[in-house]
N, C-alpha and C positions, 0 to 999 in steps of 0.2 A: 138652412143647412143642406149641403150637397147630399142628394139622395142616390142610393144605388138600389136598383130594382131587379138585379139579376137573379133573385130568388123566385121570380115568377116564370111561368111557362111562356115561351114564344117572345121574350123581350129581346132576343138577339137580332131580330128583324122587325121593322115596322110593317111593310108589305113586301116589296121587292128589295128595298135598300137596307143595309145593315146598320146597327147601332154600335156603340162601344161596349155594350154589355156582353158578357160571356157567362157560360155555365160555371157553377161552382165546381171545385175539384170533386170527382167521384159522382157527378150528376150526369144525367142524359136527358135529351129532349127528342121526342119522336112526334112527327107531324104528318098529316095527310091533307093535301090541298086538291080540291076538285075544281076543274076549270073547263074551258070551252070544249065542246064536242065530246064530252064524256071522259076527258083526260084527267089523270091523277098524278100528282107529285108525292112521292114518299121520301121522307128525310129523317136521318138519324144523326144527332150530334152528341159528342162526349166531352166532358170536362176532364181531360187527361192530366193536366197540371193546374195549379192555381191560376196561371196566367195564359193557358193554352187550351183551345178547343179544336177537335178534329171531327169531321163529319163526312157522310156519304149521302147522296140523293139520287133518285131515279125517276125519270118521267116516263109514264105509260100513256101514250096518246090513245084516245078512243077506248080506254079501259072499261068505261061504263057504256052499255049499249049492245048492239048486235053486229058491229063492224069488226074487221080484223084489228087487233091491238098493234099499235106502232110503238115499240119500246125504243127508248134512246139509250145511248151508252151511259152507264152510271157515272156520276160526277163526284169529285171530291171537294172538300172545303177545309180551310184551316184559318183560325183567327187567334191572334196574339194581342193581348191587352198589356201594353208596357207602361202605361201610366193611368192611375185610377182617377186623377183629378182632385181638386180641392175647391175651396171657396173662391179662388181667383182663376184657376186654369181648368180647362175641360179635360176629361179623360180622353185618351187616344188609343186606338187599336189599328192594327194592320192585318190584312188577310188576303186570302185568295178563295174565290168561289166560282166554280165552273158550271154551275147549274143555270142553264138558259131556259127558254120557253118556246114551245112549238117546234120540236125536233123534226127535221125532214132530211132523210138520207140523200134525197135528190137535190137538196138545197145546199150545195157545197159540203155535204156531210156534216151540217152544223144546225144550230137553232136559228129560227127566223128572228128571235129576240135573244141576243147573247146575254150570258150571265155577267156578273160584275167583273170577273177576272181579278187582277190585282187591285187592291184598294187600300186607302187610308181614311179613317173616319175619326172625327173629334166630336164630343158631345157632353152636355151637362144639363143640369136643371136650371131653368130660367124663369124669372118673373114671379112664379108662385110654386108652392110645393107640389111636386108630382109632374109638372110640365117639363118633359125632356125633349130637347132639340139636338139634332145631329146634322153635321155637314161633312161631306167627304168627296174624294176624288178617286176615279178608277180608270183602268185601261183594260179593255177586254178583247182587243184585236191586235195581236203582235205582228202580223204581216203588214198591216196598215195602222201604225200607232196613232191613237187619237185619245187624248185625255178628256174624260167627261166628268161631270159633277152631279151630286145629288144632295138633297136636303130633306129631312123628315122630322115629324113631330108626333109624339105620343101624348095626347091631351086627356087628363082624367076628367070624366064627367060625373061620376058618382063613386066616391070612396075608392076602393081598390077593385071594384067590380065591373066598371063600365068605362071604356076609353074610346076616344075619337082618334082615328089613324089618318094621317095625310102625308104625302110625299110628292116631290117633284123630281123625276128621275131623268137621267141622260141629258142633263143640261149641257149645252155647248154642242149637241148633236141633234138639231131640230127634227130631222125626219123620224127619229126614234124617241123624242122627248115625250114623257108621259106624266100626267097628273093622276095619281091614284088616291082614293079615299076609302074609308071603311069604319066599321064599328067592331070593337073587341069586347066580348063578354068573358070576364074572368070568373068562371063558375066556382073555382077554388083557387088556392095558391099554386096548384099544379095542373089545372085543366082550363084551357082557353078555347073559345070559339070565335072565329072571325068571319064577318060578311064584308066583302070588298067589291068595289067597282074599279077596274083598272082602265087607264087611258080614258078618262071621263069625257074628254072632248075630241077623241080620236076620230079620224075619217077613215072610211072603208077603202083600203087600197089592197094591192095584190099581196103585200107582205105584212099587213097589220090586221089585228082583230079589234074592232072598236067596242068600247063600252062593255068590256068583258066582266061578267059576274063570277065571283070566286067565293068558295066556301072552304074554310080551313079549320082543322081541329088539331090542337097541340097538347101534349102531355109531358110533364117533366117529372122524373123520378131520381132516385139516388141508390147507388149500389151499397 
């Protein structure tokens, strides 16, 4: 039977790439993600309608430590799930997410790693209960249009408490292609903790941060 897991915290994203899941109406998800050089992402999403989520996020570079904080411009996100899926066809969602990574005002006033921008994603349960696969397309540079792709999987390892996360991001744009993996501990149905390695085989270049270790906490509530 097709499974919907959008009652859990943090199921709207695997790591960087979105799934088809959305928050239930009247729910909210708040998350904090600690990344390289003491940076923190804060994110807040709302289920404003049964089919629509809105969100805002903010990157604070060097938030942890003793250096000057580098705040980015807050980013908005929107996701609309217009088909839930069934035994034959996957669910489908479209959205926009402006949250990138490693903001630098001197770097064209943008992020070193751009957010998803406009995207469409399709996903469903495959092979066995609880294994969710998603595939999508996105475009995040409107001055130089380039369509990229992503694929992700949420693999249950132990009941509803432990998951393996994996994704291949920015397919079709090799300089920024990243394979990310991680583990998610669902402490309760509303509280998740993720340990992630981004860009597992990345090489150190001027614009890339290789083998970045990320820690994330997510909490879902209801008004």
